[in-house]
N, C-alpha and C positions, 0 to 999 in steps of 0.2 A: 551581503548575502542575496542569492537569487529570489527567495521565497519572500523577502521584504518589501518586493516592488510589484505585487501581483496587481495587473490592470483593474480585478474586479474592484468595484467597492464594497467595504463591511456593508450587509443588509440592513434594511431599514428597519422599524419596528412594522407590526404587521399591520397590512390595509391601510398605510401613512405613505407617503411621499418624502424624501428628502430634500431640500433644497441645495443650493451650490454651495452656501456655508454652512453646512452640514445640520440645519435646524430642522425639526420634524414641520412637515409642510400640511395642507389640506388631505383628509379622508379620500378615497376614490370608491365609493360603495358599488358604483357601475361598473368599475373594470373586474372584466373575469379573472377567477382566479387560477393560476395556473400551474398545474402539480409538481412539483418538485421533491427531491427527497428529504425537503424539511419541512414541508406541507402537502403531503397526498392526499388525493381524495379516497377518502376512508369509508368501508362501509359503517354503518350506524354504532354498530357495540363496539367499535375500535377507536371512536372519538374520547371516549373517556379515558382509555388506556393512552393515547397521545396527549392528551392534556397534563395527565398524571406524570407522563415524560419530561414536560416543560417544568410541570410544579418539581419533579426530583431536581433537576437542575438548578432552580432556584431555594429549593431547601439546600441543597449542597454548598451552592454560595452561601448561604445564612450562616451555615457551623462552620466553614473556613473563617470567615470574618468574625465571629464570637468565639472561636477558637485558637485566634492566632494570637493572642494577648498572654493564652497562657505557655506560651513557648518560651524556656528559659535557655538563653545561649551559654554553654559551657565554657565558652570560651573569654566571657566578659567577665571583667573584673569582679562585680560585684555578687559573680554566680553562688549561690548558695544552694549545695546537692538535697539538702535535707528539704528545702523548700521547693525547690524543683518536685522530686519525689511526690512530696505530700498534694502539690498542685496536678499530676501526672494519676494520682489516685481519685483524685474528688473529680479529672474528666472521666475515668473508668467507670465511677459509679454513676455519674450523670449519662453516659451511653451505655452502661450495663455490658462492659467488655474488659478484658484485662489491661494492666497497666501496660503492659508490650505494645498491645494494639493501641491503646490511648496515645503513646509516645510516639507512635508511626501518625497515628489521624493528627496529631497536636503539630508533629513537623510537615505534613503534607499541608497544614492552615499555614502554617509562618511563611512557607514557600509558593504559596498561592496568592497569598495579600501580599508579601513584599518582592518576590520575582517572577508573577503570572500576572501582575494589575489589572493590564488591558484583557487578556481572557477571562480572567474572572469577570470583567465587569459582562461580558458576553455570555457568560455562565449566570449571573445572576439576572440578566434577560430573559434567561430561559429558551434563548437561540442556540447555544451551546448545549449538545448532550453530553449527560455527567459522566457515559463512558468514555466519550472523546476527552475530559478533561482528567480523568483517573488515569487513562493512558499515557497521557502527558506525563504524568507526576510518576508514573512509574519507570518512563524508559528514560526519564533524563535525571535520577537519581545521582549520577557520574559526574552531571556537569559541574562547571563553575558558575559563580555569578553571572561573569559575561557572557557565557555561552546562552544562560538562560534569559537575556536579554532578548536575542536573538531569536530564541525557539518564542517568546511572549510575542516579540513583535509582529512573527511570520504567523502565528496562531490566530493573532487577533484580526486579523485581514482575510482569513481565507473563507471564502464564500460557505454561505449554509446550504448551499445547492449541491456541495459534494455528497456523493456516497459515502457510507464508512470505511468502504475498501479503497477509496481514492483518499478520503482521510489518512488512513494506516499509510498509502505509499507516499503520501507528502510528508507525514511524518517521519516517517525510515529515512528518507531522501536529505530530509534536512537535518537529521541527526548523523546520516553518514558524513555530509559535507564539515557539519562542526568537529566529528571527530578525525576526518581527517587532515585538519589543519592544527595538530597538536600531535606531539610525540607520545607515542604508546611504548612501555616500557616491554624490552623483549617478553617477558615472561608471561606478558598477556595480550600480545599479539595472535592473532589465530594460528598462525604456524607453531609458536610456543606453548599453544594449550593444545597439543595433540595427546590425544590419551584416549586408554578403555579402562571404565572405571565399573568397580561391584560396587554399587550401592547397599546400606546396611538392608539386610533381610526385615521385613515386616512380622509380626505376630503371628501373621496368618499364613506363613510359610511362601509368600510370593518375594520373590528377587527382582532385580533389576539391574541390568547391565547397559553403561552409557558410554556413547562413543561421543568425543568432543575432537572438533576440528574445525578447520577453513569452512565456510560454507558453502564453496564451490565441490569439494571432498566429497561431505557429508551428503549433499544433495545429489553427487553424482552416485555416492553408494545407494541413498535409497531411490533413485530411478533406477539402478541395475534390478534392486530386490523386487523391486515391485513389477516389473517388465518380467522377470523369471517365475514369479508367482503367478500372472495372469497368464504365462502362455502353459505354467501347468495345470491349472484350474481349467483352460479349455482342451487339455489334452483330456484330463478326467472326463468331461462331459464328452468328449470324441469314443472312449474308451468304453462307456456305460453304454453307448447307441451301436457299437460293434459288439460289446458281450465281452469286453477284455479285461483284464487285471487294471485298474486305475494304479498311474504311476507315483510315484512319491507319497506313499501312504505308510509311514515307519509303525502306526498302532494299530492298521488294519481295519479303524472306523468307516472310513470315505467306502472299501468295498462293502463294507457290513452294513450301511446304511443307504446305499447307492446314492449319496449324495455329493456333490464337490464339495471340498473342503471350502473354507472361510481363505478369503486371501491374507488376512492376518496368522490363520493358523499355518498356511503355507510357508508365509514369509518365515514364520519361528522355527519352521521344519527346517527351510533351507538353511537357516542360517546354525542351528543346531547340526548339522551336518559336516559345520566346518570348510562347507564350499558351496557353491550355488550347484547340486549334482540334481540335475532335470530329468535323469532317466533317457536320456538320448532325445529329448524334446528340444527341437531347435527353437532359441528364444527369438522372437523378428527384432528387425531392426526397428531402433526407436522412431516413433514418426516425425520428431522434433529433434534437432540438433540442440544442444546445452547452450544457449543464448546467453552471452554477457555484453553487455550494452555500453559502450564507452564513447565519450564526445571524443572528437578528434585532438583539441588542446590537451586533453589530459593525456593522450597517447602519446604526444610531442612534450611532454614536460612541462608545457606553458600552463596548465591550471589544474587543480586540486580535485575538481567536481568530480565525485565518485561516480563508477560506474556499477550498472545493477543487473544482479544476476538474474535471469528470468523476470525480469522485469519489477520485483517484488523486493530483493534482499541487495541493500545499500554494499558495495566493496570497495575499500578505499581505495584512490586511486593509484597507491604505489602499488598495491595488488594486483589491482586490474591491470597494469604495465605490463606485469611480470607473466600475467597469464597470456595477454594478448601477444606476447613474445614467443611465448612456445606454440603459437597455433601456425600451421601451415597457409589456412585462407582465411582473410576477412571479409565479411558479407557488410556491404555498404547499406545504412536504411535511412534514406530521406524522411525529414520532417520540413514542415513550414518553421520559419525562423521567429516567426513572431509568436504563433499561438503554440507550437511543439504538437502541430496535430499530425500524424504519420499519412505522407502521401500514398494513395492506391496505387495499384498495378491494375491493368484492365484484365479481362477476361472472357471467353465467349464460350463456355463449354459448360457440363453439368457438375463436373468432379472440379474442385477450384485447383491451381497448381499448388505446387511446394511452395513458392515464394508468395502466394497469396495466403496459404495456411499461415507459415510464418508472420507474415503482416498483418495478420488478425490475432495471433498470439501476441504480438507487440501491443496491440491496441487494446486488447482485454486478456492480462496476466490469471484473470480468475474467469467461471464461467460468467456469461453475458447476464444473467438475470442476476438483478440487486438484490442483493446479500448473500448470494450463493460463494464462497471462498473455496472451492474445487478448483487445483490449479488446470489449465486450459494446456498445460506443458504433458499431463500424464496421461489421461482418460477422458479426452473432449471429443466431440462429434462435430464436423462442419453442419452448419445448417442454413438452410434458406428461409430470411424473414419472410418475403413474399413468395408462397411456395412457386416451387420451378415448374412448368407444365412439361411431362416427357412428350406428350403427346404433339403440340405446337407450344416450341419452347419460346417463339417471340409474342405467345399471350401472356404466359407467366412471368414469374419471377426471375431477372439475369443471374448469372453465375460470376458477381461484380463484387468488390470488397463493401460496397455501401447497401448491397442487398444478404449480406454474411456475417455470420458470427459464431463463436464455438461455444456450445453449451455441452455440460456435463452430462452423463447419460440420462439421469434421474428427469433433468429438466426438460434435455430433448423430449423424451418422452412424454412428460406433461404438457410442451408444448403441442404435440402430436394430438393429444387426445382433447386440446380444445382449453386446458386448465389456464394455460398461458397463452398472452395473445400480443405478439412485438409490433410495431409497426414503427416504420425508420419515417423520421420528418425529414422535410428536404434540407440539402446540405450546402451551405456557402463554403467555395472553393479556399483548403487552406486555415479551414476552422475544423474543431470538433464536431464529429457527426452527434446526433441526440437519438434518441429510441423511446418510445412512448409504450409503457409496459402497464398491460393491463393482466391483473390476477383474479382467475375467475369472474370478471366481468363488475367485480365490486369495488378493486383498490387499482387506482391509475396513478403511474408518476413516469416522468422525464427524467431520463438518466443523458448525460453527456460522457462519449466515448473519452479515454485517459488519454495523455498526449504526455510526449515525451517533456520532460520538466526541465531537462536540461538546454534545450535547444533556445528559450528564449533569455534564459538565465546567461549562456554563453554569447549570445547575440548584443544582450545588453552590456558585456564584459568589452565585445569586440568593439562596439559603437563608444562607449566610454574613453575607451582607449585611443580611439580614433578622434575623439573631440578633444583629449588632452593635447594628442603630440599637432593637429591642427593650433590650439591655442598657442603651443611652445612655439610654432613657425611664426605665429603674427607675434608674438610679443620680441621673437628674435630679428623680425624685419623692421617692427618700431625701434628696437635699439640702434640697427646699423643706419636707420634712417637719421638718428638722432647724433651719430657719430658723423656722418656725411654733412649733415646740417645741421648743426648745433646752434641752437638758439641765442638771441644776440645778450651780451653782459644786461643786466639787471640795470646799471646806471649808464 
C-alpha cells in the first residue's frame, strides 16, 4: 500500500522533540511556533475553541475504549441475544439515545479498539480530530478486517499538518485503492446501479428525485446543468439592463421582482422542462475539460492504482482504463516522482494560459483558501498571490505558477478587500509549495500544496520491482558460479 510508506514521521507531542528511537526528548521553549493546520496562530477568543477540539478527540477516544466491552458478537458461540439487547439498552440510557443509535456507537467503539488501534492512540492524544476519525468509521463500514489494517496503518502515519481537504483526499484515494483490489458484484458496480428513483414524499409535501450512476456520468450531468443555469442567470441580468423580458421564467416571478432567479431555482426549472431549454441563450464552452488523472501503469494494466476524477473522486483502475480508451486525446501531467509535486509551466503574461489553469486545477481541486470546498473546475477565478502591476509588470507579481492560485468568487472578493492575505513561501524545486494565509490579520496558517499521491507510490513500486530483479540476477549468477566451480568434497 502506497500510504503505508509515508516519508513524514508521525508528529511528536507538542513542544517536545522525538529522538531517533522514538522516545520523547527535551522541550524547546525557545523554538518559535510554526503555524500549521493542526496548530494555527489563533486570535485570543478562539484559543478555548481549539483546546475544546483537542478535548473532544480525547473524550471520543475515552468513550470508544469504555464502550468497546459492550459489544456482543452475534457470530460467537456464547452469544446471548437478550443479554446483548439489555446491554444496548443500558448504553442507550447512559448516552440518552435510542437503542439503534447505541448499537451503532457500540459497533463503532468495537471497530475503533480492535481494527483501528494505532489511529485510536492518535485520537486519544488529541492530535487526530474527532471529525476525521468519525469519517474513517463512516467510509469503511463495508471493508474487511484485513483492509481495515491497511487503513489503520496509513492513517496512523498521516501528518497532522494536513488540511481537512487533504485528509479527505488521502482517505478517498486509499479507499479507492483498496476497493479496486477486490471483485465487486455486477449489481453493485457503478454501471450496475444506474437508476432514477422517486424517493418517498415527506409529510410537508416535499418530494425528491434521485439520479444514481457512475461518478463521471453524474458529474458531467451536474456540470452541464450548472453551466446552463449560470448562462441563463447572466442573460436575465442583461435582459433587465436592456428592458427586455427575462428568459426561463415559467412562473413570471423573475419579471415581477426584477431580480434574477437563484441558480438552484433555474436548475430546477431547466430539469422540470425535461430538456435544457435556455430560450436561445448560448451556453459558453466549459472553462476546463473534465479531468481524469490515471497513472501510466494503470493504463497499461500493470497496476490497480485508481484514477482520480477532478482530483477528488477515486475511479477504479478498470473504469479509468475504459474511459481513457474512449478519449481521442490524452494530456500528459508531469509530477516529481519522489514528492508527487506538480511540475510548473512558465508564462510571462497577465492572463494565465489554458495549460497553466489546468495545472492550477490539478494542484488544488478546491478553492485554495483553507477550509473552502468549492470546486475549482466549476466557478473559480485565477488570482495573482502577489498583485500584478499593469503599469510596470516587472515590478509586480509575475504570471507564473508559483504566483497563481484558483479562488472561488467569494474568497477572491474577500482577498481583494483585504480580509484574506496569502503569501507564497520560497519553493524547493521538485517539492510541493507552501502558502501562508492570514485571515483578518488575526489567524495565520501555512498550507502545503496538494500533490499527486500516485507518483511516489508508483515510483516505490518500480524501485522495489527493480531491486527484486537485481537480487534475482545476483542469485542466478552465484548459482552459475557454483556449478562452474563446485566446492571441494567435505572429506
